[in-house]
N, C-alpha and C positions, 0 to 999 in steps of 0.2 A: 504494500500500500504506500503510495507516494505521500509526500509531506502535506500537500494540499488536501487530500482526502482525509488524512489523519486529523488535520485541523478542523475540517468540516464535521467529522464525526464527533470530535471533542466538543465542538460548539453545540451540536444537537443534544448530546448527553447532558451538557451543562444546563441547557434550556429545560430539558425534561426534569432534571433534579430541582431546578428552581420552581417549576410549576408544581411538582409534588410537594415541595416544602410549603409553598403558598397555600395549597389545598389543605394540608395538614394543619397549618396555623389557623386558617379560616375556620376549620371544623372545631379546633380546640377553643378558639374565642367564642364561637357560636354556642358550644356546649357548656363551657365553664364560666364565661364572663358576661356576655350579653348577646341578645339576638332580636331582630325585628319580627313582628308578627302582625296579622290582621285579625280583628275580631270577626268571627263567623257566627256568633250566637246572639240572641236577643236577651239572654238571661241576666245581663248586667245593666239593663236600662233602669233608670235614666243616667247612671254614672258613665256608662260607655254604650255607644251605639254600634250597630252592625256596620262593619267596614272601617271602623276607626283603626288607625295604624299606631302600634305601640312599640316601645323598646322594653324588653324584658330584662330584668336584673337577675342574672344567674350567679353572679359572684357571691351574693349573700347566701345562696344555697350551698355553693362550693365551699365557702368558709364557715358554714354551719351557724350563721347568725340566727338569733332567736326569731321564731315566727310569732307575731303578736296579733291580738284581736284587732280587727279592722284592716289588716293587710289584705290586699287583693293578690291572689296567687294563681299560678297555673299548675295543674297536676295531671298526671296520667289517669285517664278514665279507667275506672274499674270494670269488672265483668258486669254486664247488665241483662243477662238472660234471666228468664222468669224463675228458674230453679235457684239461681244464686240470690236473687232479690228476696225470695221467700225465706232465706236463712237469716236475713237481717232483722233484728228486733231491738227493743229497748234494753234487753239483757245481753244482746250480742251486737252492739252498734258499730261494727267495723266493716269497712269495705273489703270485698274479696276480689283477688286478682287471679283469674284462671287463664288469662289471655297472653301469657308470657311466651315470647318466641323461642324456638329451639334451633340450634345450629349457629355457628359463628357468623355466617353471612346474614342470616335473618336477624340476629341480635344487633349487628352493625347497622343494618337498614332501619331497625326499629328504634334503637337507643341513640345512635349517633346521627344518622340522616333524618330520622323521625318521620319518614315519609309514609309509614304504615301505622303510625301511632296516633290515637285520638287524645286530645288534651282538653281540659275544661278551665275556664276562668271563673273564679268565685271569690267571695269575700270571707275571710276567717271570722267566725262568730265566737267560737269557743276553743280553748286550748286544754291541754291535759289537766284533769281534775275539776274542770268546770261542770256544774250541774245545769243542763239545758232543759227548759220546759217550753213547749209551744202550746199555747192555750188561748182560746177566744180571739184568735187572729193576731196575737202578740207573742213576743219572745221574752222569756224570763231567764236571766243568767244568774245563777247562784241565789235565786229567790228574789231578784230585783228586776223590775221591768227594764228591758234594754232600750235605751233611746237611740233611734236609728234615723238621723237627720238626712241620710243619703237616700232614703226610700221616698217614693211618691207618697204624697200626703194621704191619699185614700187607699193605700195598699194594706191588705191583710195578709199575715203570714199563716197559711193553712198548714196542716200537718203534712199532707202530700207524700206520705210514706210511712214506714214502720217506726222511724226514730223521732220521737217527740217528747220523751221524758226519760232522760238518761244522763250518765256522767261520762264525759270524754275520757277515754282510756289514755294511759301513758303512751307517748310515742305517736299520738294522733292529734288531728285537729278536726273541728266541725266547721264546715263552710257552706254557705248558701249564695245563690245569685241575688242581686238586688231586685230583680224582676221576679218576685217569688211565684207568681202565677204561671210563669213560663220558664221554669228553671228545674232541670234535672240535677239534683244536688244531694248532699249528705242526708237529707230527710229520707230519701229513697234508698240510697246504696250504702249508707253508713259513713262513719268517720274515716278520713283519709290518713294513711300512714305518712309521717313526715318524710320517710324515704322515697315516697312517690311524688313529693312536691318538686317541681322543676324550676320555678322562678317566682319572683315577685314582679308585679307590674310597676314599671318605673316612670316612663315618660310617654305621653301621647304626642306624636308629631304630625298627625293628620286627623281631622282637618286643622289647618293652621290657626284658625281663630280659637281653638281649644288647646293649643300647644302648651305643654308644661307637665308637671308632676300630676299623677292621678291619685 
């Protein structure tokens, strides 16, 4: 192989290496630091509208910062088949995950590329040890009526599932959408493991007139 061909091959290899490094860095940033997303649900109205563009803070989850009441989070959707939902109750108020991928490639696509994973955006209402009671269209936390200024003034919080009078277990959070009448949330599928929380909602960058922290 003459010198010119060797130089051309070397340049091609360098470009390939640079592209691979860029892809790996982009995936690492997206998975562990922050990532953009589009709201595809109506469950967080009026706080967030469908098609709002957000920046999600994943660094807080990576560094295991405390999840607090009022945080808006994204998390991996649990199993929602009828048989699984029937296992959820006030005595067993925890979400069940039977939809985990098998095989290295499937796990890569699911957990890293996230192209086959469904995620929900909800607001944290209760953390470990909190006593939650949903009664008469209102939410009581540890025996005290929860003031929720972010809800529409005429909204009622109905039970909408098996979990309405329980204590949040250790290692879990209880989350609901702000649009309670159109939200599939922990009332139906149980409290979410902290290990399944993906991010906190950080910034809304679209529409521009609503730009800022959420």
